[in-house]
Steps between C-alpha positions, in 0.01 A plus 500: 500500500240714667525762233458234231215301647319781670578787256215730570393395852808384688443782745149370565634153561760629753239706678257207536770259612680725748241752603722792418418854386472567129796747507717224638404245232793533267813300411705669777297316764658161426826563688306629796292180549570270792528124442136420553379786284740409223394140499130597485576705188718217347235236584236702314727526202592131496131400501403742225338283230691669219835452669421130565416453131738741323560551133839469337539878440857641494506801724824696454705185444332298775216250450192569711449122553814498714403778736298291745751220545784752521310675782445175686874403456597847624287451813666163564844650461405734776374232737128508413311201344171554320275192534287460186246274665448695818549837327709620795864565594740338747856557601788270393687559831405277784147376548258613221290786629230702336624835374151638452241535765333150534164445341240601753204305367464195284163547329469632150301801409409367156439121455423482134626314198489717181641223285750759379865530601503883511195536721591209727843636561356846560268351762792321655675839541184649659475215746871525591468879555180434711684233709785736566253772594613728217150631457584794276667252259185290520298804376745578219518138378117450537434802283742365245313171500163669455625738238655221289191279530269789391728566198496129413119487535454797275750367245313169472159664489601769253758362253740761379450400137149656503465874438462706815595228742862550567467850655266353763812365680804628309632842396668446164656843480660470848575131459355401835189365661225733631541589862313316767221760539418494127511123480245474784283770338510328161403162631223647719356692196494184300375253767180433301718340231592233741135380527490233777818647657364853524421465872840356556656813360276720711615323817870518398479878436330561833768303689793648309408866562765545775757437227360753262611829660786621292573151384735601226815320612628787713640409838288750691189332351575180699303505823756454779362245746612413846383165603309185398168649600552774240578235233180305583287809440595495131380139454783411273417124499142570392604739221755251376248209498248710306752610241618145461147386441442774238841428340420128481150544369619716210804286425284187480263668258753627251 
């Protein structure tokens, strides 16, 4: 499942979730994980948006849509229940007990409604990681949120059916979106096109600079943080709110 859903960056996901070294982030690590580490990895997989909303693709004789329920059933067969509402695990033997370190704080990092299922679920993942004090995961997921929003903003502002627009955010030859650094550079260079929102873009770029260094989806480009104070320095809620405002302004004017 990891190879399928995180084909090019499953190592980065494992590094961010477990805090392991890059050379240890390979498929051989799974048998070495203790129960808590294993459930942290499985929980991240179960809450992956694409896994929760799978296609019907047949993968070597097995339908992808069955993978998630099969994993949950496998856990239950081994005495572990996944609670869909609480997004946590408990044991089937004796009194239910948490099998992951209890949430250490109740407040959300991002309290915004994007009026979009993908972005709202991504914010939920960020908030869960924040509450569990998985701050490197918070950074990884937040950067994913920012990157996707900027791509969406550029796509709306510069429709792909007009000459010269597509390459602003997408590499046709490589069949992938521009990396984060290029996306930020392209939107900054074109901020005057956004007229009344020009200052908004200037503020976003100034706040998002900590994410720019080597921001090309490589694991070592993610800034490893240690505590909540480090997270607060990046002002993730402010960046999220500004991007939502810009996203909404453009969407409403299409």
